C-alpha positions in Angstrom: 3.5 -3.5 -5.1 4.1 0.5 -5.2 2.5 2.8 -3.2 0.9 5.7 -4.8 -0.7 8.1 -2.6 -3.0 10.9 -3.7 -3.7 12.2 -0.5 -2.6 15.3 1.6 -2.3 13.6 4.9 -0.3 10.3 4.3 1.8 9.1 7.2 4.8 8.9 5.2 4.7 12.5 3.9 4.5 11.1 0.1 1.0 12.0 -0.6 0.3 13.7 -3.9 -3.0 15.3 -3.8 -3.4 17.8 -6.8 -0.5 16.8 -8.5 -1.5 14.6 -11.0 1.6 15.0 -13.2 3.9 14.3 -10.3 1.7 11.1 -9.3 1.9 9.8 -13.1 5.8 10.5 -12.8 5.9 8.7 -9.7 3.9 5.6 -11.1 6.4 5.3 -14.3 9.6 5.6 -12.0 8.1 2.7 -10.0 7.2 0.5 -12.9 11.3 1.5 -14.3 12.4 0.2 -10.8 10.7 -2.9 -10.9 7.1 -2.4 -9.3 4.9 -5.4 -10.5 1.5 -3.6 -9.1 0.5 0.2 -8.8 -1.7 0.6 -5.3 -3.4 3.9 -5.6 -5.2 5.6 -2.5 -7.1 8.7 -2.2 -7.8 8.3 1.4 -5.7 8.0 4.3 -5.8 5.1 6.1 -3.0 6.5 9.0 -4.0 6.0 12.7 -6.2 9.1 13.4 -7.3 9.8 9.9 -10.8 11.0 9.1 -13.0 9.5 6.3 -12.9 11.9 3.2 -16.3 12.4 0.9 -17.0 9.8 -1.9 -16.7 12.3 -4.5 -13.5 13.7 -3.2 -11.7 10.3 -3.4 -13.5 9.7 -6.9 -11.5 13.0 -8.1 -8.1 12.0 -6.8 -8.3 8.5 -8.0 -9.9 7.8 -11.0 -8.3 10.4 -13.6 -4.6 8.4 -12.6 -6.6 4.8 -12.7 -7.7 6.2 -16.1 -4.4 6.9 -17.5 -2.3 3.9 -15.8 -4.9 1.2 -16.6 -3.5 -1.0 -19.3 -0.2 -0.1 -19.1 2.7 -2.6 -18.0 1.5 -3.5 -14.5 -1.9 -4.0 -13.0 -3.1 -1.1 -11.2 -4.8 -1.6 -7.5 -7.1 0.8 -5.8 -7.2 1.0 -1.9 -10.5 2.0 -0.9 -13.3 0.9 1.4 -16.0 2.7 -0.4 -18.3 0.8 -2.8 -18.6 3.7 -5.1 -15.0 3.9 -5.6 -14.9 0.7 -5.9 -17.3 0.6 -8.9 -15.7 3.6 -10.8 -12.4 2.2 -10.5 -13.2 -1.1 -12.1 -15.0 0.5 -14.6 -11.6 2.8 -15.0 -9.7 -0.6 -15.7 -8.4 -1.3 -12.2 -7.0 -5.0 -11.6 -7.3 -5.2 -8.1 -9.5 -3.7 -5.3 -7.8 -3.4 -1.9 -10.0 -3.0 0.8 -8.8 -2.4 4.4 -12.1 -3.2 5.6 -12.5 -6.7 4.1 -15.3 -5.7 2.1 -17.6 -5.1 5.1 -19.2 -2.1 4.3 -22.9 -2.4 2.9 -22.6 -3.1 -0.9 -18.9 -3.6 -1.4 -19.1 -7.3 -1.8 -22.4 -6.3 -4.5 -19.8 -3.8 -5.9 -17.0 -6.2 -6.9 -18.2 -9.9 -7.0 -19.1 -9.7 -10.7 -15.8 -8.2 -11.8 -12.9 -10.2 -12.8 -10.8 -8.1 -10.4 -8.4 -9.5 -7.6 -9.6 -8.4 -4.3 -7.6 -8.0 -1.4 -9.3 -8.9 2.1 -7.4 -6.9 5.2 -7.8 -7.4 8.8 -8.3 -4.1 10.9 -9.2 -3.8 14.4 -11.7 -0.9 14.8 -11.4 2.1 12.2 -8.3 4.2 11.3 -9.5 7.2 13.6 -9.5 5.0 16.8 -7.6 1.6 15.8 -4.3 2.3 17.5 -5.9 3.9 20.9 -6.2 -0.1 23.0 -5.9 -2.6 20.4 -6.4 -6.0 22.3 -6.4 -9.7 21.4 -6.2 -13.1 23.4 -4.4 -14.5 20.5 -3.9 -12.4 17.6 -2.8 -14.6 15.4 -5.8 -16.9 15.7 -8.2 -13.5 15.9 -6.8 -12.6 12.7 -6.5 -15.8 10.6 -10.1 -16.3 11.7 -11.4 -12.9 10.6 -9.4 -13.2 7.1 -11.1 -16.8 6.8 -14.6 -15.3 7.6 -14.4 -12.5 5.3 -12.9 -14.9 2.4 -16.0 -17.1 3.5 -18.8 -14.1 2.7 -16.7 -13.4 -0.8 -17.3 -17.4 -1.7 -21.0 -17.4 -1.0 -21.5 -14.0 -3.1 -20.0 -16.5 -5.8 -16.3 -15.0 -6.0 -13.7 -17.4 -7.4 -11.3 -18.6 -4.8 -8.1 -17.6 -7.3 -9.2 -13.9 -7.1 -8.7 -13.6 -3.4 -5.4 -12.1 -1.4 -5.2 -11.7 2.3 -3.5 -9.2 4.3 -3.2 -9.6 8.0 -2.8 -5.8 8.4 0.3 -4.7 10.2 -0.4 -1.8 12.1 -3.9 -1.7 11.7 -5.2 -2.2 15.3 -2.2 -3.8 16.8 0.6 -3.0 19.0 4.4 -3.8 18.4 4.1 -7.1 19.8 1.0 -8.0 18.0 2.7 -7.2 14.5 5.6 -9.1 15.5 3.8 -12.1 16.5 1.7 -11.7 13.3 5.0 -11.4 11.5 6.7 -14.5 13.4 3.7 -16.7 12.6 3.5 -15.9 8.8 3.2 -19.4 7.9 -0.2 -19.8 9.8 -1.5 -16.5 7.3 0.0 -18.4 4.2 -1.9 -21.9 5.3 -5.1 -20.3 4.7 -4.6 -20.8 1.3 -4.7 -17.6 -0.5 -1.9 -15.3 -1.5 -0.6 -12.9 1.2 0.1 -9.3 0.6 2.1 -7.3 3.5 2.2 -3.4 4.0 5.2 -2.9 6.3 6.9 -0.2 4.5 7.6 3.2 6.8 5.2 1.9 9.6 5.4 2.7 13.2 6.4 -0.8 14.1 9.5 0.1 12.2 10.2 3.3 14.0 9.7 1.6 17.5 12.3 -1.1 16.7 14.7 1.4 15.0 14.3 4.5 16.8 14.0 6.3 13.4 11.9 8.9 12.3 9.4 8.0 9.2 11.8 9.7 6.5 14.4 7.4 7.8 13.0 4.0 8.1 14.2 2.5 4.6 16.8 -0.2 6.4 14.2 -1.4 8.6 11.4 -1.3 5.7 13.5 -3.6 3.5 14.7 -5.9 6.2 10.9 -6.4 7.0 9.8 -6.8 3.4 12.8 -9.7 3.3 11.7 -11.1 6.1 8.2 -11.6 5.2 8.7 -13.0 1.9 10.9 -15.4 3.4 8.1 -16.3 5.3 5.7 -16.8 2.4 4.3 -13.5 1.7 3.6 -13.2 -2.0 3.2 -9.2 -2.3 4.7 -6.6 -0.3 3.5 -2.8 -0.4 6.4 -0.5 -0.5 7.3 3.0 -0.7 11.0 2.3 -1.8 10.5 0.2 -5.0 14.0 0.1 -6.2 15.9 -0.8 -2.8 13.2 -3.3 -2.0 13.4 -4.9 -5.3 17.2 -5.3 -5.1 16.8 -6.6 -1.9 14.9 -9.4 -2.9 17.0 -9.7 -6.0 19.6 -10.6 -3.8 17.0 -13.2 -1.8 16.0 -14.9 -4.9 19.8 -15.4 -5.9 20.7 -16.9 -2.5 17.5 -19.5 -2.8 18.7 -20.3 -6.2 15.7 -18.6 -8.1 16.1 -16.9 -11.6 16.1 -12.9 -11.4 
C-alpha cells in the first residue's frame, strides 16, 4: 500500500497539498514500482496534528480519487469523517481506512451498505494527544480486544467479514515498547481471522531504534515491513514502494513463493 498524502503537515515531509499533478505523478510512480493499493489521506494523523474541516478534506482528496479510481490498483481513502467516507465511495474508492475504527457517529452507517473493504485500526486517544502518556496493562490483549469489538460492531450492522481488515495501529497512542510488543506478537493479531495491515514506514519507533531522522529511515522501514510480513501481516503501508517491493520479492524467493 503506497502512501499518498495530500496534506501540508505530513510527519514524513511528503505532503502534497495543492499539488494535484505532483500527486498524480507520485501515484503513477508508485504503481510502476509495484504498489498494489494507493492510500490517499487529506488530514494528517501525526502526533499533535489538529483536525481540518470536512470541506477542506473533501477538496484535497476527492479530485484525486476521481482521477485514480478505476485504474490498475484499488484506491483507499484514509479518513475518520463519515461525510468524506460517503464522498470517497461515490467517487470510486475501494477501501476506507479509518484510524478511529468507524467509531465516529455516522461512520458505520456511511460504509455499511457499500461493497468497499474497511480497515479497522486501534488508536488510544486522538492524534492531538495520543503520544502524551500512552498506558496499557497488556498492549497486545487490549489492542486485540478493541479490534475484535469494533469488528463486531460492523458485523452487527451487516458488514460481511470478508470486507474487513484490521490494523494494530503502530505509533497511535503507543510507546516504543508497546510497538515492539505488538510486532513480536503479530500472530495474535493475525489470529483474529482478518487480513492485517501495518503501518511502520518512517515512524518514530524506527527513529528511536536507529537514531536516524525521518528522511533517513528507509533501511529501518524496509526491515520492519519484512518482519511484519514474516509474522503474518498481509498489507504493508509504506512511503518507499520500490525498495519495499524488492525486499519482499527476496523474502518470497527465499520462501519458495513465485514473484
